[in-house]
Each structure stands twice: as C-alpha cells, then as structure tokens.
MIPA-492523 format. One record per residue: residue number from 1; x, y, z of N, C-alpha, C, O in turn. Coordinates in nm, 4 decimals. Layout:
BEGIN
<r num="NUM" n_px="X" n_py="Y" n_pz="Z" ca_px="X" ca_py="Y" ca_pz="Z" c_px="X" c_py="Y" c_pz="Z" o_px="X" o_py="Y" o_pz="Z"/>
...
! end
This chain:
BEGIN
<r num="1" n_px="9.3626" n_py="20.7476" n_pz="10.0663" ca_px="9.5019" ca_py="20.7797" ca_pz="10.0425" c_px="9.5868" c_py="20.6628" c_pz="10.0909" o_px="9.5629" o_py="20.6094" o_pz="10.1992"/>
<r num="2" n_px="9.6836" n_py="20.6237" n_pz="10.0131" ca_px="9.7712" ca_py="20.5116" ca_pz="10.0437" c_px="9.8841" c_py="20.5575" c_pz="10.1350" o_px="9.9532" o_py="20.6550" o_pz="10.1056"/>
<r num="3" n_px="9.9021" n_py="20.4867" n_pz="10.2453" ca_px="10.0094" ca_py="20.5197" ca_pz="10.3393" c_px="10.1170" c_py="20.4119" c_pz="10.3319" o_px="10.0893" o_py="20.2940" o_pz="10.3538"/>
<r num="4" n_px="10.2397" n_py="20.4528" n_pz="10.3010" ca_px="10.3491" ca_py="20.3572" ca_pz="10.2911" c_px="10.4058" c_py="20.3269" c_pz="10.4289" o_px="10.4089" o_py="20.4131" o_pz="10.5167"/>
<r num="5" n_px="10.4501" n_py="20.2043" n_pz="10.4463" ca_px="10.5123" ca_py="20.1649" ca_pz="10.5720" c_px="10.6554" c_py="20.2146" c_pz="10.5809" o_px="10.7074" o_py="20.2770" o_pz="10.4884"/>
<r num="6" n_px="10.7157" n_py="20.1866" n_pz="10.6905" ca_px="10.8547" ca_py="20.2275" ca_pz="10.7102" c_px="10.9481" c_py="20.1335" c_pz="10.6363" o_px="10.9177" o_py="20.0160" o_pz="10.6157"/>
<r num="7" n_px="11.0624" n_py="20.1875" n_pz="10.5971" ca_px="11.1639" ca_py="20.1056" ca_pz="10.5311" c_px="11.2321" c_py="20.0174" c_pz="10.6352" o_px="11.2151" o_py="20.0370" o_pz="10.7555"/>
<r num="8" n_px="11.3085" n_py="19.9212" n_pz="10.5878" ca_px="11.3816" ca_py="19.8332" ca_pz="10.6777" c_px="11.4797" c_py="19.9085" c_pz="10.7661" o_px="11.4941" o_py="19.8781" o_pz="10.8845"/>
<r num="9" n_px="11.5473" n_py="20.0074" n_pz="10.7074" ca_px="11.6419" ca_py="20.0878" ca_pz="10.7855" c_px="11.5714" c_py="20.1694" c_pz="10.8932" o_px="11.6200" o_py="20.1805" o_pz="11.0057"/>
<r num="10" n_px="11.4568" n_py="20.2264" n_pz="10.8578" ca_px="11.3817" ca_py="20.3039" ca_pz="10.9564" c_px="11.3400" c_py="20.2151" c_pz="11.0727" o_px="11.3495" o_py="20.2551" o_pz="11.1887"/>
<r num="11" n_px="11.2940" n_py="20.0949" n_pz="11.0415" ca_px="11.2542" ca_py="20.0010" ca_pz="11.1465" c_px="11.3728" c_py="19.9637" c_pz="11.2339" o_px="11.3594" o_py="19.9490" o_pz="11.3554"/>
<r num="12" n_px="11.4885" n_py="19.9485" n_pz="11.1717" ca_px="11.6086" ca_py="19.9123" ca_pz="11.2467" c_px="11.6513" c_py="20.0257" c_pz="11.3405" o_px="11.6918" o_py="20.0006" o_pz="11.4541"/>
<r num="13" n_px="11.6423" n_py="20.1489" n_pz="11.2933" ca_px="11.6776" ca_py="20.2645" ca_pz="11.3762" c_px="11.5815" c_py="20.2755" c_pz="11.4943" o_px="11.6244" o_py="20.2979" o_pz="11.6074"/>
<r num="14" n_px="11.4533" n_py="20.2599" n_pz="11.4685" ca_px="11.3538" ca_py="20.2671" ca_pz="11.5750" c_px="11.3766" c_py="20.1554" c_pz="11.6766" o_px="11.3676" o_py="20.1778" o_pz="11.7973"/>
<r num="15" n_px="11.4056" n_py="20.0370" n_pz="11.6280" ca_px="11.4327" ca_py="19.9238" ca_pz="11.7161" c_px="11.5549" c_py="19.9506" c_pz="11.8037" o_px="11.5541" o_py="19.9195" o_pz="11.9228"/>
<r num="16" n_px="11.6588" n_py="20.0073" n_pz="11.7456" ca_px="11.7796" ca_py="20.0405" ca_pz="11.8207" c_px="11.7487" c_py="20.1448" c_pz="11.9272" o_px="11.7949" o_py="20.1333" o_pz="12.0407"/>
<r num="17" n_px="11.6710" n_py="20.2464" n_pz="11.8915" ca_px="11.6335" ca_py="20.3508" ca_pz="11.9871" c_px="11.5555" c_py="20.2908" c_pz="12.1045" o_px="11.5821" o_py="20.3228" o_pz="12.2203"/>
<r num="18" n_px="11.4609" n_py="20.2052" n_pz="12.0740" ca_px="11.3814" ca_py="20.1419" ca_pz="12.1800" c_px="11.4682" c_py="20.0520" c_pz="12.2682" o_px="11.4490" o_py="20.0470" o_pz="12.3897"/>
<r num="19" n_px="11.5628" n_py="19.9817" n_pz="12.2076" ca_px="11.6541" ca_py="19.8975" ca_pz="12.2846" c_px="11.7391" c_py="19.9827" c_pz="12.3794" o_px="11.7653" o_py="19.9436" o_pz="12.4932"/>
<r num="20" n_px="11.7809" n_py="20.0977" n_pz="12.3314" ca_px="11.8585" ca_py="20.1888" ca_pz="12.4157" c_px="11.7751" c_py="20.2377" c_pz="12.5338" o_px="11.8239" o_py="20.2447" o_pz="12.6466"/>
<r num="21" n_px="11.6502" n_py="20.2711" n_pz="12.5072" ca_px="11.5630" ca_py="20.3169" ca_pz="12.6155" c_px="11.5368" c_py="20.2054" c_pz="12.7162" o_px="11.5270" o_py="20.2315" o_pz="12.8361"/>
<r num="22" n_px="11.5255" n_py="20.0822" n_pz="12.6689" ca_px="11.5090" ca_py="19.9683" ca_pz="12.7602" c_px="11.6345" c_py="19.9509" c_pz="12.8461" o_px="11.6247" o_py="19.9200" o_pz="12.9649"/>
<r num="23" n_px="11.7512" n_py="19.9703" n_pz="12.7867" ca_px="11.8763" ca_py="19.9592" ca_pz="12.8624" c_px="11.8842" c_py="20.0678" c_pz="12.9692" o_px="11.9362" o_py="20.0439" o_pz="13.0782"/>
<r num="24" n_px="11.8332" n_py="20.1862" n_pz="12.9388" ca_px="11.8314" ca_py="20.2956" ca_pz="13.0363" c_px="11.7501" c_py="20.2558" c_pz="13.1587" o_px="11.7864" o_py="20.2905" o_pz="13.2711"/>
<r num="25" n_px="11.6415" n_py="20.1839" n_pz="13.1384" ca_px="11.5547" ca_py="20.1441" ca_pz="13.2499" c_px="11.6228" c_py="20.0472" c_pz="13.3463" o_px="11.5739" o_py="20.0260" o_pz="13.4573"/>
<r num="26" n_px="11.7355" n_py="19.9881" n_pz="13.3051" ca_px="11.8076" ca_py="19.8957" ca_pz="13.3931" c_px="11.9061" c_py="19.9693" c_pz="13.4836" o_px="11.9669" o_py="19.9084" o_pz="13.5716"/>
<r num="27" n_px="11.9219" n_py="20.0972" n_pz="13.4627" ca_px="12.0151" ca_py="20.1775" ca_pz="13.5418" c_px="11.9465" c_py="20.2284" c_pz="13.6681" o_px="11.8236" o_py="20.2312" o_pz="13.6750"/>
<r num="28" n_px="12.0257" n_py="20.2690" n_pz="13.7693" ca_px="11.9658" ca_py="20.3247" ca_pz="13.8911" c_px="11.8758" c_py="20.4443" c_pz="13.8586" o_px="11.9061" o_py="20.5238" o_pz="13.7697"/>
<r num="29" n_px="11.7661" n_py="20.4556" n_pz="13.9312" ca_px="11.6644" ca_py="20.5580" ca_pz="13.9034" c_px="11.7214" c_py="20.7002" c_pz="13.9005" o_px="11.6767" o_py="20.7829" o_pz="13.8210"/>
<r num="30" n_px="11.8178" n_py="20.7287" n_pz="13.9850" ca_px="11.8675" ca_py="20.8669" ca_pz="13.9912" c_px="11.9517" c_py="20.9062" c_pz="13.8700" o_px="11.9686" o_py="21.0252" o_pz="13.8436"/>
<r num="31" n_px="12.0047" n_py="20.8088" n_pz="13.7958" ca_px="12.0848" ca_py="20.8419" ca_pz="13.6771" c_px="12.0101" c_py="20.8159" c_pz="13.5460" o_px="12.0626" o_py="20.8452" o_pz="13.4386"/>
<r num="32" n_px="11.8907" n_py="20.7622" n_pz="13.5533" ca_px="11.8143" ca_py="20.7347" ca_pz="13.4310" c_px="11.7910" c_py="20.8590" c_pz="13.3460" o_px="11.8054" o_py="20.8511" o_pz="13.2240"/>
<r num="33" n_px="11.7558" n_py="20.9732" n_pz="13.4043" ca_px="11.7373" ca_py="21.0930" ca_pz="13.3189" c_px="11.8649" c_py="21.1305" c_pz="13.2425" o_px="11.8573" o_py="21.1733" o_pz="13.1273"/>
<r num="34" n_px="11.9804" n_py="21.1149" n_pz="13.3047" ca_px="12.1078" ca_py="21.1447" ca_pz="13.2401" c_px="12.1315" c_py="21.0496" c_pz="13.1220" o_px="12.1734" o_py="21.0932" o_pz="13.0148"/>
<r num="35" n_px="12.1050" n_py="20.9218" n_pz="13.1415" ca_px="12.1221" ca_py="20.8241" ca_pz="13.0340" c_px="12.0208" c_py="20.8484" c_pz="12.9222" o_px="12.0555" o_py="20.8396" o_pz="12.8044"/>
<r num="36" n_px="11.8951" n_py="20.8791" n_pz="12.9583" ca_px="11.7911" ca_py="20.9045" ca_pz="12.8586" c_px="11.8277" c_py="21.0249" c_pz="12.7721" o_px="11.8085" o_py="21.0229" o_pz="12.6505"/>
<r num="37" n_px="11.8800" n_py="21.1288" n_pz="12.8351" ca_px="11.9218" ca_py="21.2480" ca_pz="12.7607" c_px="12.0389" c_py="21.2146" c_pz="12.6678" o_px="12.0441" o_py="21.2631" o_pz="12.5548"/>
<r num="38" n_px="12.1313" n_py="21.1332" n_pz="12.7145" ca_px="12.2445" ca_py="21.0905" ca_pz="12.6322" c_px="12.1949" c_py="21.0186" c_pz="12.5068" o_px="12.2410" o_py="21.0473" o_pz="12.3963"/>
<r num="39" n_px="12.1008" n_py="20.9251" n_pz="12.5240" ca_px="12.0456" ca_py="20.8510" ca_pz="12.4098" c_px="11.9770" c_py="20.9470" c_pz="12.3129" o_px="11.9973" o_py="20.9388" o_pz="12.1918"/>
<r num="40" n_px="11.8973" n_py="21.0365" n_pz="12.3658" ca_px="11.8250" ca_py="21.1329" ca_pz="12.2832" c_px="11.9209" c_py="21.2185" c_pz="12.2007" o_px="11.9007" o_py="21.2372" o_pz="12.0808"/>
<r num="41" n_px="12.0242" n_py="21.2697" n_pz="12.2650" ca_px="12.1213" ca_py="21.3559" ca_pz="12.1963" c_px="12.1969" c_py="21.2774" c_pz="12.0889" o_px="12.2195" o_py="21.3281" o_pz="11.9790"/>
<r num="42" n_px="12.2358" n_py="21.1541" n_pz="12.1207" ca_px="12.3085" ca_py="21.0720" ca_pz="12.0235" c_px="12.2255" c_py="21.0500" c_pz="11.8966" o_px="12.2790" o_py="21.0558" o_pz="11.7859"/>
<r num="43" n_px="12.0960" n_py="21.0251" n_pz="11.9122" ca_px="12.0117" ca_py="21.0040" ca_pz="11.7950" c_px="11.9829" c_py="21.1352" c_pz="11.7228" o_px="11.9826" o_py="21.1394" o_pz="11.5998"/>
<r num="44" n_px="11.9589" n_py="21.2421" n_pz="11.7981" ca_px="11.9263" ca_py="21.3700" ca_pz="11.7349" c_px="12.0415" c_py="21.4269" c_pz="11.6545" o_px="12.0187" o_py="21.4930" o_pz="11.5532"/>
<r num="45" n_px="12.1646" n_py="21.4030" n_pz="11.6968" ca_px="12.2773" ca_py="21.4604" ca_pz="11.6226" c_px="12.2955" c_py="21.3935" c_pz="11.4859" o_px="12.3697" o_py="21.4437" o_pz="11.4016"/>
<r num="46" n_px="12.2284" n_py="21.2817" n_pz="11.4646" ca_px="12.2372" ca_py="21.2136" ca_pz="11.3357" c_px="12.1137" c_py="21.2353" c_pz="11.2477" o_px="12.0973" o_py="21.1677" o_pz="11.1461"/>
<r num="47" n_px="12.0287" n_py="21.3275" n_pz="11.2858" ca_px="11.9112" ca_py="21.3591" ca_pz="11.2044" c_px="11.9475" c_py="21.4303" c_pz="11.0742" o_px="11.8621" o_py="21.4460" o_pz="10.9869"/>
<r num="48" n_px="12.0708" n_py="21.4730" n_pz="11.0602" ca_px="12.1135" ca_py="21.5475" ca_pz="10.9410" c_px="12.1258" c_py="21.4592" c_pz="10.8174" o_px="12.1312" o_py="21.5104" o_pz="10.7056"/>
<r num="49" n_px="12.1303" n_py="21.3273" n_pz="10.8358" ca_px="12.1492" ca_py="21.2364" ca_pz="10.7227" c_px="12.0174" c_py="21.2098" c_pz="10.6511" o_px="11.9127" o_py="21.1941" o_pz="10.7139"/>
<r num="50" n_px="12.0248" n_py="21.2050" n_pz="10.5189" ca_px="11.9071" ca_py="21.1789" ca_pz="10.4357" c_px="11.8741" c_py="21.0301" c_pz="10.4377" o_px="11.9617" o_py="20.9463" o_pz="10.4591"/>
<r num="51" n_px="11.7472" n_py="20.9986" n_pz="10.4153" ca_px="11.7017" ca_py="20.8585" ca_pz="10.4121" c_px="11.7771" c_py="20.7753" c_pz="10.3095" o_px="11.7985" o_py="20.6558" o_pz="10.3298"/>
<r num="52" n_px="11.8171" n_py="20.8373" n_pz="10.2004" ca_px="11.8821" ca_py="20.7619" ca_pz="10.0931" c_px="12.0333" c_py="20.7474" c_pz="10.1127" o_px="12.1007" o_py="20.6923" o_pz="10.0256"/>
<r num="53" n_px="12.0874" n_py="20.7948" n_pz="10.2235" ca_px="12.2293" ca_py="20.7787" ca_pz="10.2557" c_px="12.2467" c_py="20.6465" c_pz="10.3324" o_px="12.2848" o_py="20.6445" o_pz="10.4494"/>
<r num="54" n_px="12.2179" n_py="20.5385" n_pz="10.2630" ca_px="12.2081" ca_py="20.4057" ca_pz="10.3235" c_px="12.3384" c_py="20.3611" c_pz="10.3885" o_px="12.3371" o_py="20.3103" o_pz="10.5006"/>
<r num="55" n_px="12.4492" n_py="20.3792" n_pz="10.3208" ca_px="12.5781" ca_py="20.3334" ca_pz="10.3749" c_px="12.6097" c_py="20.4008" c_pz="10.5084" o_px="12.6540" o_py="20.3351" o_pz="10.6026"/>
<r num="56" n_px="12.5870" n_py="20.5301" n_pz="10.5160" ca_px="12.6138" ca_py="20.6033" ca_pz="10.6398" c_px="12.5196" c_py="20.5584" c_pz="10.7500" o_px="12.5622" o_py="20.5389" o_pz="10.8638"/>
<r num="57" n_px="12.3927" n_py="20.5418" n_pz="10.7177" ca_px="12.2947" ca_py="20.4992" ca_pz="10.8181" c_px="12.3278" c_py="20.3595" c_pz="10.8692" o_px="12.3173" o_py="20.3333" o_pz="10.9891"/>
<r num="58" n_px="12.3676" n_py="20.2698" n_pz="10.7795" ca_px="12.4064" ca_py="20.1352" ca_pz="10.8232" c_px="12.5284" c_py="20.1413" c_pz="10.9147" o_px="12.5354" o_py="20.0690" o_pz="11.0141"/>
<r num="59" n_px="12.6235" n_py="20.2265" n_pz="10.8818" ca_px="12.7412" ca_py="20.2454" ca_pz="10.9673" c_px="12.6997" c_py="20.2961" c_pz="11.1053" o_px="12.7463" o_py="20.2453" o_pz="11.2073"/>
<r num="60" n_px="12.6118" n_py="20.3967" n_pz="11.1081" ca_px="12.5663" ca_py="20.4530" ca_pz="11.2352" c_px="12.4895" c_py="20.3506" c_pz="11.3179" o_px="12.4993" o_py="20.3504" o_pz="11.4406"/>
<r num="61" n_px="12.4141" n_py="20.2645" n_pz="11.2528" ca_px="12.3420" ca_py="20.1580" ca_pz="11.3243" c_px="12.4427" c_py="20.0632" c_pz="11.3893" o_px="12.4258" o_py="20.0245" o_pz="11.5049"/>
<r num="62" n_px="12.5477" n_py="20.0255" n_pz="11.3149" ca_px="12.6508" ca_py="19.9377" ca_pz="11.3723" c_px="12.7180" c_py="20.0040" c_pz="11.4927" o_px="12.7403" o_py="19.9398" o_pz="11.5954"/>
<r num="63" n_px="12.7501" n_py="20.1328" n_pz="11.4793" ca_px="12.8113" ca_py="20.2051" ca_pz="11.5901" c_px="12.7158" c_py="20.2137" c_pz="11.7092" o_px="12.7566" o_py="20.2002" o_pz="11.8245"/>
<r num="64" n_px="12.5883" n_py="20.2362" n_pz="11.6788" ca_px="12.4875" ca_py="20.2443" ca_pz="11.7838" c_px="12.4724" c_py="20.1130" c_pz="11.8587" o_px="12.4530" o_py="20.1126" o_pz="11.9803"/>
<r num="65" n_px="12.4812" n_py="20.0020" n_pz="11.7875" ca_px="12.4713" ca_py="19.8708" ca_pz="11.8525" c_px="12.5908" c_py="19.8461" c_pz="11.9443" o_px="12.5770" o_py="19.7851" o_pz="12.0503"/>
<r num="66" n_px="12.7070" n_py="19.8935" n_pz="11.9031" ca_px="12.8253" ca_py="19.8818" ca_pz="11.9898" c_px="12.8071" c_py="19.9648" c_pz="12.1168" o_px="12.8369" o_py="19.9190" o_pz="12.2271"/>
<r num="67" n_px="12.7579" n_py="20.0871" n_pz="12.0996" ca_px="12.7342" ca_py="20.1733" ca_pz="12.2162" c_px="12.6265" c_py="20.1143" c_pz="12.3056" o_px="12.6345" o_py="20.1252" o_pz="12.4280"/>
<r num="68" n_px="12.5258" n_py="20.0519" n_pz="12.2455" ca_px="12.4209" ca_py="19.9872" ca_pz="12.3233" c_px="12.4799" c_py="19.8753" c_pz="12.4084" o_px="12.4415" o_py="19.8578" o_pz="12.5240"/>
<r num="69" n_px="12.5730" n_py="19.8001" n_pz="12.3513" ca_px="12.6381" ca_py="19.6939" ca_pz="12.4272" c_px="12.7058" c_py="19.7476" c_pz="12.5518" o_px="12.6983" o_py="19.6867" o_pz="12.6584"/>
<r num="70" n_px="12.7718" n_py="19.8614" n_pz="12.5384" ca_px="12.8374" ca_py="19.9243" ca_pz="12.6533" c_px="12.7325" c_py="19.9789" c_pz="12.7494" o_px="12.7419" o_py="19.9586" o_pz="12.8705"/>
<r num="71" n_px="12.6335" n_py="20.0475" n_pz="12.6957" ca_px="12.5280" ca_py="20.1073" ca_pz="12.7776" c_px="12.4532" c_py="20.0023" c_pz="12.8588" o_px="12.4186" o_py="20.0256" o_pz="12.9746"/>
<r num="72" n_px="12.4287" n_py="19.8874" n_pz="12.7981" ca_px="12.3522" ca_py="19.7819" ca_pz="12.8638" c_px="12.4336" c_py="19.7073" c_pz="12.9692" o_px="12.3771" o_py="19.6333" o_pz="13.0497"/>
<r num="73" n_px="12.5635" n_py="19.7257" n_pz="12.9695" ca_px="12.6497" ca_py="19.6580" ca_pz="13.0657" c_px="12.6107" c_py="19.6969" c_pz="13.2080" o_px="12.5900" o_py="19.8143" o_pz="13.2387"/>
<r num="74" n_px="12.6015" n_py="19.5978" n_pz="13.2923" ca_px="12.5645" ca_py="19.6234" ca_pz="13.4319" c_px="12.6716" c_py="19.7028" c_pz="13.5063" o_px="12.6428" o_py="19.7660" o_pz="13.6079"/>
<r num="75" n_px="12.7943" n_py="19.6998" n_pz="13.4562" ca_px="12.9027" ca_py="19.7720" ca_pz="13.5231" c_px="12.8984" c_py="19.9231" c_pz="13.4952" o_px="12.9624" o_py="20.0005" o_pz="13.5663"/>
<r num="76" n_px="12.8244" n_py="19.9649" n_pz="13.3936" ca_px="12.8125" ca_py="20.1075" ca_pz="13.3611" c_px="12.6954" c_py="20.1637" c_pz="13.4410" o_px="12.5794" o_py="20.1295" o_pz="13.4180"/>
<r num="77" n_px="12.7297" n_py="20.2517" n_pz="13.5362" ca_px="12.6246" ca_py="20.3105" ca_pz="13.6202" c_px="12.6261" c_py="20.4623" c_pz="13.6161" o_px="12.5458" o_py="20.5274" o_pz="13.6830"/>
<r num="78" n_px="12.7180" n_py="20.5194" n_pz="13.5370" ca_px="12.7271" ca_py="20.6641" ca_pz="13.5247" c_px="12.7897" c_py="20.6999" c_pz="13.3908" o_px="12.8610" o_py="20.6190" o_pz="13.3314"/>
<r num="79" n_px="12.7632" n_py="20.8200" n_pz="13.3436" ca_px="12.8221" ca_py="20.8667" ca_pz="13.2184" c_px="12.9443" c_py="20.9544" c_pz="13.2430" o_px="13.0124" o_py="20.9941" o_pz="13.1485"/>
<r num="80" n_px="12.9717" n_py="20.9843" n_pz="13.3672" ca_px="13.0880" ca_py="21.0673" ca_pz="13.4001" c_px="13.2039" c_py="20.9795" c_pz="13.4438" o_px="13.1851" o_py="20.8712" o_pz="13.4993"/>
<r num="81" n_px="13.3232" n_py="21.0284" n_pz="13.4177" ca_px="13.4419" ca_py="20.9549" ca_pz="13.4630" c_px="13.4711" c_py="20.9904" c_pz="13.6062" o_px="13.4531" o_py="21.1046" o_pz="13.6485"/>
<r num="82" n_px="13.5165" n_py="20.8916" n_pz="13.6808" ca_px="13.5512" ca_py="20.9193" ca_pz="13.8222" c_px="13.6985" c_py="20.9059" c_pz="13.8421" o_px="13.7478" o_py="20.9251" o_pz="13.9533"/>
! end
C-alpha cells in the first residue's frame, strides 16, 4: 500500500508546534506545564479547519509565528497579568 507524505503546510504546522514546545522548555520549570497547556489549546482550537482551507491555514501559521516570537522572549515568564 502506498503511503503519501505530509503536505508542505502540514510540515510547517508541525514545525511551528515543535518550535513552540522548544520555547516552552526555556521557561522556568514551575511554569512550563502552564505554557505547554497554552500551546496545546492554541493548536487544538484550530483543528476545525479543513486541509484544503489553505489561505486560512497560512494566516494561522503567520499568527502562530508572531505568538511564538512573544512566547520565546526571555522577558515572558508567565501567562498571567500582574
């Protein structure tokens, strides 16, 4: 049986998810579960989009990269406002 590989968009989404998880590992150990849950929820809420909705997925990837930039910032150490 022939198994097809992932599309370019799928690879990009997976890469973004992994980058987010790597950014979580740079946070203090006590807040890592909170950040990991945030990443998980952000990706899961976008599972409603179909694979062929390319424009929306590309938009979400751009938004995700912006959020990753903030998440990866060393100055961000919590998800709550003080």
